[in-house]
Residue frames as a rotation matrix with the C-alpha (Angstrom) as fourth column:
MET 1
0.708 0.666 -0.235 23.05
0.445 -0.679 -0.584 -4.27
-0.548 0.309 -0.777 22.47
LYS 2
0.496 -0.502 0.708 24.59
0.655 -0.319 -0.685 -2.05
0.570 0.804 0.171 19.85
LYS 3
-0.290 -0.700 -0.653 27.34
0.928 -0.373 -0.013 0.28
-0.235 -0.609 0.757 20.99
ASP 4
-0.647 0.097 0.756 25.71
0.383 -0.816 0.433 3.15
0.659 0.570 0.491 19.07
LYS 5
-0.649 0.363 -0.669 24.16
0.659 -0.171 -0.732 5.52
-0.380 -0.916 -0.128 21.58
THR 6
-0.826 0.407 -0.389 22.31
-0.506 -0.841 0.193 7.70
-0.249 0.356 0.901 19.09
ILE 7
-0.441 0.784 0.437 18.65
0.571 0.621 -0.537 6.97
-0.692 0.012 -0.721 18.52
SER 8
-0.970 0.098 0.225 16.96
0.151 -0.482 0.863 7.95
0.193 0.871 0.452 15.27
PRO 9
-0.543 0.837 0.074 13.43
-0.815 -0.503 -0.287 9.35
-0.203 -0.216 0.955 15.03
SER 10
0.061 0.582 -0.811 12.26
-0.649 0.640 0.411 6.08
0.758 0.501 0.417 13.46
GLU 11
-0.604 -0.310 -0.734 13.59
0.312 0.756 -0.576 4.22
0.733 -0.577 -0.360 16.50
VAL 12
-0.932 0.344 0.111 11.63
-0.276 -0.480 -0.833 6.54
-0.233 -0.807 0.543 18.78
ASN 13
-0.142 0.915 -0.378 8.54
-0.975 -0.063 0.215 5.81
0.173 0.399 0.901 16.68
ARG 14
-0.110 0.026 -0.994 9.23
-0.190 0.981 0.047 2.06
0.975 0.194 -0.103 16.88
TYR 15
-0.916 -0.275 -0.291 9.69
0.233 0.225 -0.946 2.33
0.326 -0.935 -0.143 20.65
LEU 16
-0.696 0.709 0.110 6.41
-0.650 -0.558 -0.516 4.19
-0.305 -0.431 0.849 21.07
PHE 17
0.059 0.712 -0.699 4.61
-0.844 0.410 0.346 1.62
0.533 0.570 0.625 18.91
CYS 18
0.933 0.162 -0.322 6.11
0.006 0.887 0.462 -1.40
0.361 -0.432 0.826 20.70
ASN 19
0.490 -0.789 0.370 8.98
-0.870 -0.419 0.259 -1.10
-0.050 -0.449 -0.892 23.12
TYR 20
0.408 -0.338 0.848 9.69
-0.068 0.915 0.398 -4.83
-0.910 -0.220 0.350 22.84
GLN 21
0.839 -0.089 0.537 10.13
0.542 0.214 -0.812 -4.53
-0.042 0.973 0.228 19.07
TRP 22
0.770 -0.571 0.285 12.55
-0.447 -0.801 -0.398 -1.66
0.455 0.179 -0.872 19.56
TYR 23
0.411 -0.622 0.667 14.53
-0.762 0.167 0.625 -3.56
-0.500 -0.765 -0.406 22.22
TYR 24
0.474 -0.204 0.857 14.87
0.242 0.965 0.097 -6.78
-0.847 0.162 0.507 20.24
GLN 25
0.875 -0.195 0.444 15.84
0.420 -0.153 -0.895 -4.97
0.243 0.969 -0.052 17.06
ARG 26
0.628 -0.689 0.362 18.50
-0.718 -0.692 -0.073 -3.02
0.301 -0.214 -0.929 18.98
LYS 27
0.325 -0.502 0.801 19.77
-0.655 0.492 0.574 -6.15
-0.682 -0.712 -0.169 20.70
TYR 28
0.140 -0.201 0.970 19.71
0.299 0.942 0.152 -8.76
-0.944 0.269 0.192 17.91
GLY 29
-0.730 -0.329 -0.599 19.34
-0.417 -0.480 0.772 -6.81
-0.542 0.813 0.213 14.67
VAL 30
0.176 0.892 -0.416 16.79
-0.890 -0.037 -0.454 -7.24
-0.420 0.450 0.788 11.91
ALA 31
-0.111 -0.277 -0.954 18.60
-0.787 0.611 -0.085 -10.08
0.607 0.742 -0.286 10.10
GLU 32
-0.960 -0.270 -0.073 18.77
-0.161 0.747 -0.645 -12.27
0.229 -0.608 -0.760 13.21
LEU 33
-0.483 0.854 0.193 15.11
-0.441 -0.047 -0.896 -11.63
-0.757 -0.518 0.399 14.01
ARG 34
0.223 0.530 -0.818 14.13
-0.975 0.117 -0.189 -12.63
-0.005 0.840 0.542 10.46
ARG 35
-0.513 -0.494 -0.702 16.14
-0.499 0.837 -0.225 -15.83
0.699 0.235 -0.676 10.79
LEU 36
-0.961 0.186 0.207 14.45
-0.110 0.427 -0.898 -16.64
-0.255 -0.885 -0.389 14.10
LYS 37
-0.116 0.972 -0.204 11.05
-0.752 -0.220 -0.621 -15.89
-0.649 0.081 0.757 12.58
LEU 38
0.067 0.091 -0.994 11.72
-0.889 0.458 -0.019 -18.29
0.453 0.885 0.112 9.68
GLU 39
-0.868 -0.402 -0.292 12.81
-0.210 0.830 -0.517 -21.00
0.450 -0.387 -0.805 12.13
LYS 40
-0.727 0.648 0.226 9.63
-0.259 0.046 -0.965 -20.52
-0.636 -0.760 0.134 14.15
MET 41
0.111 0.781 -0.614 7.49
-0.946 -0.106 -0.306 -20.63
-0.304 0.615 0.727 11.00
GLU 42
-0.315 -0.292 -0.903 9.14
-0.630 0.776 -0.031 -23.92
0.710 0.559 -0.428 9.97
GLU 43
-0.997 -0.048 0.063 8.46
-0.079 0.579 -0.811 -25.37
0.003 -0.814 -0.581 13.43
MET 44
-0.386 0.923 -0.005 4.81
-0.372 -0.160 -0.914 -24.40
-0.844 -0.351 0.405 13.10
GLY 45
-0.351 0.210 0.912 4.58
0.685 0.722 0.098 -25.81
-0.639 0.659 -0.397 9.57
ILE 46
0.707 0.550 -0.444 4.02
0.151 -0.731 -0.666 -22.45
-0.691 0.403 -0.600 7.91
LYS 47
0.168 -0.636 0.753 5.64
0.981 0.183 -0.064 -21.94
-0.097 0.750 0.655 4.53
PRO 48
-0.164 -0.269 -0.949 7.46
0.251 -0.942 0.223 -18.62
-0.954 -0.202 0.222 4.20
GLU 49
0.824 0.501 0.263 6.46
0.408 -0.205 -0.889 -16.55
-0.392 0.841 -0.374 1.20
ILE 50
-0.190 -0.969 -0.160 9.67
0.383 -0.223 0.897 -16.21
-0.904 0.109 0.413 -0.77
SER 51
-0.995 -0.090 0.053 8.19
0.081 -0.343 0.936 -15.79
-0.066 0.935 0.348 -4.23
GLY 52
-0.365 0.917 0.160 4.79
0.766 0.199 0.611 -14.81
0.528 0.346 -0.775 -5.52
ASP 53
0.443 0.708 0.550 2.45
0.200 -0.676 0.709 -12.89
0.874 -0.204 -0.441 -3.26
THR 54
-0.594 -0.723 -0.352 4.56
0.558 -0.055 -0.828 -11.14
0.580 -0.688 0.436 -0.62
PHE 55
-0.071 0.536 -0.841 3.32
0.939 -0.248 -0.237 -9.30
-0.336 -0.807 -0.485 2.43
LEU 56
-0.689 -0.248 -0.681 4.26
0.088 -0.961 0.261 -6.01
-0.719 0.120 0.684 0.77
GLN 57
-0.930 0.367 -0.021 2.19
-0.044 -0.055 0.997 -6.79
0.365 0.929 0.068 -2.34
ARG 58
-0.232 0.888 -0.398 -0.80
0.854 0.382 0.354 -7.81
0.466 -0.258 -0.846 -0.21
GLY 59
-0.210 0.097 -0.973 -0.42
0.734 -0.642 -0.223 -4.63
-0.646 -0.761 0.064 1.84
LEU 60
-0.916 -0.153 -0.370 -0.29
-0.113 -0.787 0.606 -2.47
-0.384 0.597 0.704 -1.27
ARG 61
-0.693 0.721 -0.018 -3.44
0.269 0.281 0.921 -4.14
0.669 0.634 -0.388 -2.65
PHE 62
-0.120 0.654 -0.747 -5.23
0.992 0.103 -0.070 -3.68
0.031 -0.749 -0.662 0.69
HIS 63
-0.401 -0.086 -0.912 -4.40
0.401 -0.911 -0.091 0.02
-0.824 -0.402 0.400 0.84
ALA 64
-0.990 0.105 -0.092 -5.42
-0.126 -0.401 0.907 0.53
0.058 0.910 0.411 -2.80
ARG 65
-0.386 0.902 -0.194 -8.82
0.614 0.408 0.676 -1.10
0.689 0.142 -0.711 -2.10
PHE 66
-0.109 0.299 -0.948 -9.17
0.937 -0.288 -0.199 0.88
-0.333 -0.909 -0.249 1.13
GLY 67
-0.773 -0.252 -0.581 -8.45
0.099 -0.954 0.283 4.12
-0.626 0.162 0.763 -0.73
ARG 68
-0.854 0.518 0.058 -11.03
0.055 -0.021 0.998 3.30
0.518 0.855 -0.010 -3.40
TRP 69
-0.115 0.851 -0.512 -13.69
0.891 0.316 0.326 2.64
0.439 -0.418 -0.795 -0.75
ARG 70
-0.304 -0.044 -0.952 -12.87
0.690 -0.699 -0.188 5.89
-0.657 -0.714 0.243 1.03
ARG 71
-0.960 -0.054 -0.273 -13.20
-0.142 -0.751 0.645 7.86
-0.240 0.658 0.714 -2.22
LEU 72
-0.608 0.791 -0.075 -16.48
0.339 0.344 0.875 6.08
0.718 0.506 -0.477 -3.04
LYS 73
-0.057 0.582 -0.811 -17.87
0.998 0.023 -0.054 6.86
-0.013 -0.813 -0.582 0.43
LEU 74
-0.611 -0.227 -0.759 -16.85
0.317 -0.948 0.028 10.50
-0.726 -0.224 0.651 0.02
VAL 75
-0.960 0.274 -0.057 -18.58
-0.152 -0.340 0.928 10.77
0.235 0.900 0.368 -3.36
LEU 76
-0.324 0.887 -0.328 -21.73
0.657 0.461 0.596 9.11
0.680 -0.022 -0.733 -1.98
ARG 77
-0.167 0.230 -0.959 -21.79
0.890 -0.383 -0.247 11.48
-0.424 -0.895 -0.141 1.01
LEU 78
-0.838 -0.178 -0.515 -21.37
-0.010 -0.940 0.341 14.50
-0.545 0.291 0.786 -1.25
ALA 79
-0.803 0.595 -0.021 -24.15
0.048 0.100 0.994 13.24
0.593 0.798 -0.109 -3.55
LEU 80
-0.134 0.763 -0.633 -26.43
0.930 0.318 0.187 12.70
0.344 -0.563 -0.752 -0.54
ALA 81
-0.376 -0.061 -0.925 -25.65
0.595 -0.781 -0.190 16.18
-0.710 -0.622 0.330 0.82
LEU 82
-0.975 0.021 -0.220 -26.35
-0.180 -0.651 0.738 17.69
-0.128 0.759 0.638 -2.61
ALA 83
-0.549 0.824 -0.142 -29.66
0.401 0.408 0.820 15.79
0.733 0.393 -0.555 -2.90
ILE 84
-0.044 0.517 -0.855 -30.74
0.993 -0.069 -0.092 16.93
-0.106 -0.853 -0.511 0.56
GLY 85
-0.641 -0.260 -0.722 -29.70
0.274 -0.956 0.102 20.51
-0.717 -0.133 0.685 -0.23
LEU 86
-0.946 0.324 -0.036 -31.67
-0.131 -0.277 0.952 20.49
0.298 0.905 0.305 -3.50
ALA 87
-0.280 0.882 -0.378 -34.72
0.740 0.449 0.500 19.00
0.611 -0.139 -0.779 -1.76
LEU 88
-0.160 0.174 -0.972 -34.58
0.845 -0.484 -0.226 21.66
-0.510 -0.858 -0.069 0.96
ALA 89
-0.878 -0.199 -0.435 -34.17
-0.027 -0.888 0.460 24.41
-0.478 0.415 0.774 -1.63
TYR 90
-0.763 0.645 0.035 -37.16
0.183 0.165 0.969 23.08
0.619 0.746 -0.244 -3.58
PHE 91
-0.028 0.820 -0.572 -39.42
0.915 0.251 0.316 22.94
0.403 -0.514 -0.757 -0.52
LEU 92
-0.162 -0.078 -0.984 -38.32
0.734 -0.676 -0.067 26.29
-0.660 -0.732 0.167 0.91
LEU 93
-0.785 -0.282 -0.552 -38.16
-0.063 -0.849 0.524 28.35
-0.616 0.446 0.649 -2.28
TRP 94
-0.874 0.384 -0.299 -40.78
-0.343 -0.051 0.938 26.93
0.345 0.922 0.176 -4.64
ARG 95
-0.506 0.751 -0.425 -43.59
0.758 0.622 0.196 25.99
0.412 -0.223 -0.884 -2.33
């Protein structure tokens, strides 16, 4: 393990998310874990994504689509609430 005894807030967050992830990153470091991951992917016959569509790009696209759907759902809910409110106002006030 590292000799550094201070723990950053991001490490606490990582520990709370997955204590194994925190432990292995403290013990081996990120670079060694990446190297081991690439070795394992080669053993399994999976090609690592070095160029082209990276995990970050796919994640950014996913969150952009997710945000668009959330905004669309919000607009549809507001339109539905407005339509129901107008219908209630029509039946209560003008009938």
